[in-house]
C-alpha positions in Angstrom: -2.5 25.7 12.8 -2.2 26.4 9.1 -5.3 25.3 7.3 -6.7 25.7 3.7 -10.1 24.6 2.5 -11.3 24.0 -1.0 -8.4 23.9 -3.6 -6.1 26.3 -1.8 -2.5 25.2 -1.4 0.1 25.9 1.3 3.7 26.7 0.6 6.4 27.4 3.2 10.0 28.2 2.2 12.7 29.0 4.8 16.4 29.3 5.3 18.5 29.4 8.5 20.7 32.3 9.4 24.0 32.6 7.5 25.8 33.9 10.5 29.1 32.1 11.1 29.5 29.8 14.2 25.7 29.6 14.6 24.0 26.3 15.5 20.4 25.0 15.3 19.7 27.4 12.4 17.0 25.3 10.9 15.4 26.3 7.6 11.9 25.4 8.8 11.0 24.3 12.4 7.4 23.0 12.6 5.5 22.4 15.8 2.0 23.0 14.4 -0.5 21.3 12.2 -0.8 21.9 8.5 -4.0 20.8 6.7 -5.4 21.2 3.2 -8.4 19.7 1.4 -7.6 19.5 -2.3 -4.6 21.8 -2.3 -1.0 20.7 -2.3 1.4 21.2 0.7 5.0 22.2 -0.2 7.7 22.8 2.4 11.3 23.7 1.4 14.0 24.4 4.0 17.7 25.1 3.9 19.7 24.9 7.1 22.2 27.7 7.9 25.1 27.5 5.4 27.7 28.2 8.1 25.8 26.7 11.0 26.2 23.3 12.7 23.4 20.9 13.7 21.1 22.8 11.4 18.3 20.9 9.7 16.7 21.8 6.5 13.2 21.0 7.9 12.7 20.0 11.5 9.3 18.6 12.5 9.1 18.2 16.3 5.7 16.5 16.4 6.1 14.4 19.5 3.2 12.3 18.3 0.6 15.2 18.1 1.3 17.5 15.1 0.4 16.5 11.6 0.8 17.4 7.9 -2.3 16.1 6.2 -4.3 16.6 3.0 -7.4 14.9 1.6 -6.4 15.1 -2.1 -3.4 17.4 -2.4 0.2 16.2 -2.9 2.5 16.6 0.1 6.1 17.5 -0.7 9.0 18.2 1.7 12.4 19.2 0.5 15.2 19.9 3.0 19.0 20.4 2.9 21.1 20.5 6.0 23.3 23.5 6.8 27.1 23.1 7.3 26.1 20.1 9.3 22.5 18.8 9.8 19.8 16.6 8.6 17.9 17.4 5.4 14.6 16.2 7.0 14.3 15.6 10.8 10.9 14.2 11.6 10.3 13.4 15.3 6.9 12.0 15.9 3.6 13.2 14.3 2.1 12.1 11.1 2.4 13.0 7.4 -0.4 11.6 5.3 -3.0 12.0 2.6 -6.4 10.5 3.4 -7.9 9.7 -0.1 -6.5 7.5 -2.8 -7.0 10.0 -5.6 -4.1 12.1 -4.2 -0.8 12.4 -6.0 0.9 11.1 -2.8 3.8 12.0 -0.6 7.3 13.0 -1.7 10.1 13.4 0.9 13.5 14.6 -0.1 16.4 15.4 2.1 20.2 15.9 1.9 22.2 15.7 5.1 25.5 17.4 5.6 28.4 16.2 7.7 27.6 13.0 9.5 23.9 13.7 9.5 21.2 11.7 7.6 19.4 13.0 4.6 16.1 11.8 6.1 15.9 11.0 9.8 12.6 9.7 11.2 12.0 8.6 14.8 9.7 8.6 17.8 6.6 6.8 16.5 6.3 9.1 13.4 3.9 7.9 10.7 4.3 8.4 7.0 1.2 7.6 5.0 -2.2 6.3 6.0 -3.2 2.6 6.3 -5.2 1.3 3.3 -4.8 4.5 1.3 -3.5 3.9 -2.2 -1.1 6.7 -3.0 2.6 6.7 -4.0 5.2 7.5 -1.3 8.7 8.3 -2.2 11.8 9.0 0.0 14.8 10.5 -1.8 18.0 11.2 0.1 21.7 10.7 0.4 21.1 8.6 3.5 18.0 7.4 5.4 17.5 6.4 9.0 14.0 5.4 10.4 13.6 3.8 13.8 11.8 3.9 17.2 8.4 2.4 16.4 7.7 4.5 13.3 5.2 3.4 10.6 5.7 3.8 6.8 2.2 2.6 5.6 -0.3 2.5 2.8 -1.3 0.2 -0.1 0.1 2.1 -3.0 3.8 2.1 -4.2 6.7 2.9 -1.9 10.1 3.9 -3.3 13.5 4.8 -1.8 15.8 6.7 -4.1 19.4 7.9 -3.6 20.0 11.5 -4.6 23.2 10.6 -6.5 23.2 8.3 -9.6 26.6 7.0 -8.5 25.3 5.7 -5.1 25.9 2.0 -4.3 22.9 0.3 -2.5 23.2 -1.7 0.7 20.2 -3.5 2.3 20.5 -5.0 5.7 23.0 -4.6 8.6 25.7 -6.8 7.1 25.9 -4.9 3.8 27.7 -1.8 2.7 26.6 1.0 0.4 26.7 4.7 0.2 22.8 4.5 0.2 22.3 2.0 3.0 18.9 0.8 4.5 19.5 -0.9 7.8 17.3 -3.7 9.0 15.7 -1.4 11.6 14.7 1.0 8.9 13.2 -1.8 6.8 11.3 -3.1 9.8 9.3 0.2 10.0 7.6 -0.6 6.7 4.1 -1.9 7.3 2.4 -4.6 5.3 0.1 -3.6 2.4 2.2 -1.8 -0.2 1.6 -3.1 -3.7 5.2 -2.6 -4.6 8.5 -1.4 -3.1 11.4 0.0 -5.2 14.9 0.8 -4.0 17.4 2.6 -6.2 17.2 4.7 -9.4 16.3 3.8 -12.9 18.4 6.5 -14.6 
């Protein structure tokens, strides 16, 4: 467990091996709990540049491990390797517990056929009835398998590229496409949901 009390922040920056023909060279692989009180949490990971199936940040929570803060902002920024997800979040919970927080910002860029943000296996993003902004920024997003995106603040989905077309629902097309199963993981209570970019 990584834990900070008071105003202390936690920063983790990692990069996968640059060896050629490698695989599973994740920038950060997390199987533990990270907790702060008032301090921010920042994770930045780059998958191996010449490695396949290499995620920027891989969180293998299996429903147990969490990234939480009372008041600090939580930011995750991941880029896949030669191929790989930007953020791969399998189970666990990412959340802030008090409404005065600056919220949660997830950013991921997938490479090859991999998603920018890939969330599955009952993972939870946000805390019910907590009023903080939650943003997901990626080239592509996939959320499924009984996950929960929750809170009563604002929720936003942003494509990385200004040139992305937007598709919402299974029968639509778009370079930034939110399938119906992804949308169904959003819980009731958000005061507003924004999809796209304003710039």
